[in-house]
C-alpha positions in Angstrom: -21.2 -3.6 -40.2 -18.6 -5.7 -38.9 -19.5 -9.2 -37.5 -18.3 -10.2 -33.9 -15.6 -12.1 -35.7 -14.1 -9.7 -37.4 -14.4 -7.0 -34.4 -12.2 -9.6 -32.2 -9.3 -9.8 -34.5 -9.3 -6.1 -34.8 -9.2 -6.1 -31.2 -5.9 -8.9 -31.3 -4.7 -7.1 -33.9 -5.1 -3.3 -31.8 -3.9 -5.2 -28.3 -1.2 -7.4 -29.8 0.4 -4.1 -31.6 1.0 -2.2 -27.9 3.2 -4.9 -26.7 2.4 -4.0 -23.0 -0.7 -2.5 -21.3 -2.2 -1.5 -17.9 -5.6 -2.2 -17.8 -8.1 -0.2 -15.6 -9.6 -3.3 -14.1 -13.3 -2.5 -12.5 -14.3 -6.3 -12.3 -16.9 -5.9 -14.2 -18.1 -7.4 -17.8 -16.5 -4.9 -19.9 -12.9 -4.8 -18.2 -12.8 -8.4 -17.6 -13.1 -9.2 -21.0 -10.8 -6.9 -22.1 -8.7 -7.9 -19.2 -8.8 -11.5 -21.1 -8.0 -10.7 -24.4 -5.0 -8.7 -22.9 -3.8 -11.9 -21.0 -4.4 -13.8 -24.2 -2.4 -11.4 -26.3 0.3 -10.1 -24.4 0.7 -12.7 -21.5 2.7 -11.3 -18.5 3.1 -8.2 -20.5 -0.3 -6.8 -19.3 -1.3 -5.9 -16.0 -4.8 -5.6 -14.2 -5.1 -2.4 -11.7 -8.2 -2.0 -9.7 -8.5 1.0 -7.7 -9.7 1.1 -3.9 -11.4 3.9 -2.5 -14.8 5.0 -0.6 -16.4 5.1 -3.8 -15.7 1.6 -4.5 -18.1 -1.0 -2.6 -16.5 -3.9 -1.3 -18.6 -6.4 -3.1 -16.8 -5.1 -6.4 -13.7 -5.1 -5.3 -14.2 -8.5 -3.8 -15.2 -9.5 -7.3 -12.5 -7.9 -9.1 -9.7 -10.3 -7.2 -12.1 -13.0 -8.1 -12.2 -12.6 -11.5 -8.8 -11.5 -11.7 -7.8 -14.6 -10.6 -10.1 -16.7 -13.2 -8.0 -15.0 -15.4 -4.8 -15.7 -14.2 -3.7 -12.1 -15.3 -1.2 -10.3 -13.0 -3.3 -7.7 -10.6 -2.5 -5.0 -8.5 -4.8 -3.4 -5.9 -4.0 0.7 -5.7 -5.7 3.5 -3.2 -7.3 6.9 -4.9 -8.0 9.6 -2.9 -10.7 11.6 -4.3 -11.4 13.0 -1.3 -8.6 15.4 -1.5 -10.4 16.6 -4.5 -12.8 19.9 -3.3 -14.0 19.9 -7.1 -15.1 15.8 -6.3 -16.8 16.6 -2.9 -18.9 19.4 -4.5 -20.4 16.6 -6.7 -20.5 19.3 -10.0 -22.3 18.0 -13.0 -19.2 16.3 -14.2 -18.1 14.9 -11.1 -16.9 11.7 -13.4 -14.2 13.4 -14.5 -12.7 14.2 -11.2 -12.6 11.2 -10.3 -11.6 9.6 -13.6 -8.1 12.4 -13.4 -7.7 10.6 -9.9 -7.4 7.1 -11.2 -6.0 7.8 -14.9 -3.3 10.0 -13.0 -2.2 7.2 -10.8 -2.5 4.7 -13.3 0.2 6.9 -15.1 2.4 6.8 -12.3 2.3 3.0 -12.4 2.9 2.6 -15.5 5.7 4.6 -15.4 7.2 2.4 -12.8 6.9 -0.8 -14.8 7.5 1.3 -18.0 4.8 0.6 -19.6 3.1 3.2 -22.0 -0.1 2.0 -22.7 -3.5 2.2 -20.4 -6.3 0.8 -21.6 -10.3 1.0 -19.8 -12.9 -0.4 -20.9 -15.2 1.9 -22.7 -17.2 1.2 -25.8 -19.5 2.4 -28.7 -22.6 2.3 -26.6 -20.9 4.5 -23.6 -20.7 7.7 -26.2 -24.7 7.4 -26.3 -24.8 8.1 -22.4 -23.5 11.1 -20.5 -20.0 10.6 -19.9 -18.0 13.3 -18.2 -14.9 11.3 -17.8 -14.3 10.9 -21.2 -12.3 14.4 -20.8 -10.1 12.4 -18.4 -9.7 9.6 -21.0 -8.3 12.3 -23.4 -5.8 14.1 -20.9 -4.2 10.7 -19.9 -4.2 9.4 -23.2 -6.2 6.3 -22.3 -7.0 3.5 -25.3 -10.2 2.6 -25.3 -9.9 -0.5 -27.7 -13.5 -1.7 -27.4 -14.4 1.9 -28.8 -11.7 2.3 -31.3 -13.1 -1.5 -32.5 -16.9 -0.4 -32.8 -17.8 -3.1 -30.1 -20.3 -2.7 -28.5 -22.0 -4.3 -25.3 -23.9 -6.7 -27.3 -20.5 -7.7 -28.8 -18.9 -7.8 -24.8 -21.9 -10.2 -24.3 -20.6 -12.3 -27.3 -17.2 -12.1 -26.5 -17.4 -13.1 -23.0 -19.7 -16.2 -23.8 -16.5 -17.1 -26.5 -14.2 -16.7 -23.8 -15.8 -18.1 -21.0 -16.5 -15.4 -19.1 -19.5 -15.0 -17.1 -21.5 -12.2 -17.5 -24.3 -12.2 -14.6 -23.2 -9.4 -12.9 -25.0 -6.2 -13.5 -23.5 -3.3 -15.1 -22.1 -0.8 -12.0 -21.1 2.6 -11.3 -19.2 4.0 -8.4 -21.3 4.7 -5.3 -20.7 8.7 -5.8 -23.1 8.5 -8.6 -26.3 8.0 -6.4 -25.7 11.5 -4.6 -27.8 13.9 -6.6 -25.6 16.6 -8.1 -24.5 19.6 -6.1 -25.4 17.5 -3.0 -22.2 17.1 -1.4 -20.6 13.8 -1.1 -19.3 12.6 2.6 -18.0 9.6 3.8 -21.0 8.5 5.9 -23.3 8.9 2.6 -21.3 6.7 0.9 -21.3 3.8 3.3 -25.2 4.2 4.3 -25.3 3.8 0.2 -23.1 0.8 0.4 -25.0 -0.7 3.2 -28.6 -0.2 1.3 -27.6 -1.5 -1.5 -26.3 -4.4 0.3 -29.3 -5.3 2.0 -31.0 -4.2 -1.5 -28.8 -6.9 -3.5 -29.7 -9.8 -0.6 -33.3 -8.9 -1.1 -33.9 -9.4 -4.5 -31.8 -12.0 -5.5 -31.6 -11.7 -9.2 -28.7 -10.3 -11.4 -30.4 -7.1 -12.4 -29.4 -3.6 -11.7 -30.2 -1.8 -8.8 -29.8 1.9 -7.3 -29.9 3.3 -3.9 -30.5 6.9 -4.5 -29.1 9.2 -1.3 -31.6 12.7 -1.3 -30.6 13.4 2.5 -33.1 11.5 4.7 -34.9 9.8 2.0 -33.6 6.9 0.3 -34.7 6.3 -3.6 -34.6 2.9 -4.9 -34.5 2.1 -8.6 -34.8 -1.2 -10.0 -35.7 -2.3 -13.5 -39.1 -2.6 -14.2 -39.0 -5.8 -15.1 -38.1 -6.8 -11.3 -41.0 -4.8 -9.6 -43.3 -7.8 -8.9 -40.4 -8.6 -6.4 -41.9 -5.4 -4.5 -45.3 -7.2 -4.3 -44.1 -10.0 -1.6 -44.0 -10.5 2.2 -40.6 -9.5 3.1 -41.5 -5.9 2.0 -41.8 -5.0 5.6 -38.6 -6.3 6.7 -36.6 -5.5 3.8 -37.8 -1.5 4.8 -36.8 -2.0 8.4 -33.4 -3.0 7.7 -32.9 -0.2 4.7 -34.4 2.1 8.0 -31.3 0.7 10.4 -28.9 2.3 7.4 -29.9 6.1 8.6 -32.8 6.6 6.1 -35.9 8.0 7.2 -38.2 7.6 4.3 -37.9 4.7 2.0 -39.2 4.9 -1.3 -39.6 3.7 -4.9 -39.0 5.0 -7.8 -41.8 4.4 -10.4 -39.6 5.5 -13.4 -37.8 2.4 -13.1 -33.8 2.8 -13.1 -32.3 5.5 -15.5 -28.3 6.1 -15.2 -27.9 9.1 -13.0 -26.3 11.3 -16.0 -29.7 11.1 -18.1 -32.3 12.1 -15.4 
């Protein structure tokens, strides 16, 4: 098995060979480490692009802006509009494909504007063990995944983040639409309610663990990592429930399975 040093060398060689690139940049750990390596290798010939839409929380957008500034990379914010596509709104199991297709189409257009051939994303080897319908969009738009091609895992990315002095405190995240059960139509109202609920939960759980506010009509199902369960058993729980109900949910529930990625249920 290749060492982290070897994988880092392979990554740099791969990226240097591209000459220029547009990086799909969410501000999460994976895309931030990728953007940093690309910037170190390509300098002004790389652009980090973040998509602003109803499926992307304001806090995540702010984080992306912050991380791009820390790297020093040229950063462009574009707008995507998944709601123009009924196939996305209807929320089928391949919902991520339609979302990614919208994103990559916009990235391909922007890349053409700057005469850049290559679009990169932060897909890594561990992602192949998850259910990721969006991979089909990667193939359709010929998106390059350097981490995946160089055998880089999530653990490797954390190691690279430490080496590159990048904070790894922000937990893994996904678009807000992933909080809605398949075949339950995606609406702006639901996304806004989910975002408000997660903002409240993040303030209550002052940790960096993964949490999700799953929308089931008038029911909010909270998922957190099992190691954080004890933080539900405190004097602030009643106040938390009151705040969450103000977002529009009638019932607030706690999932005893803990956090599970939506695609794996």
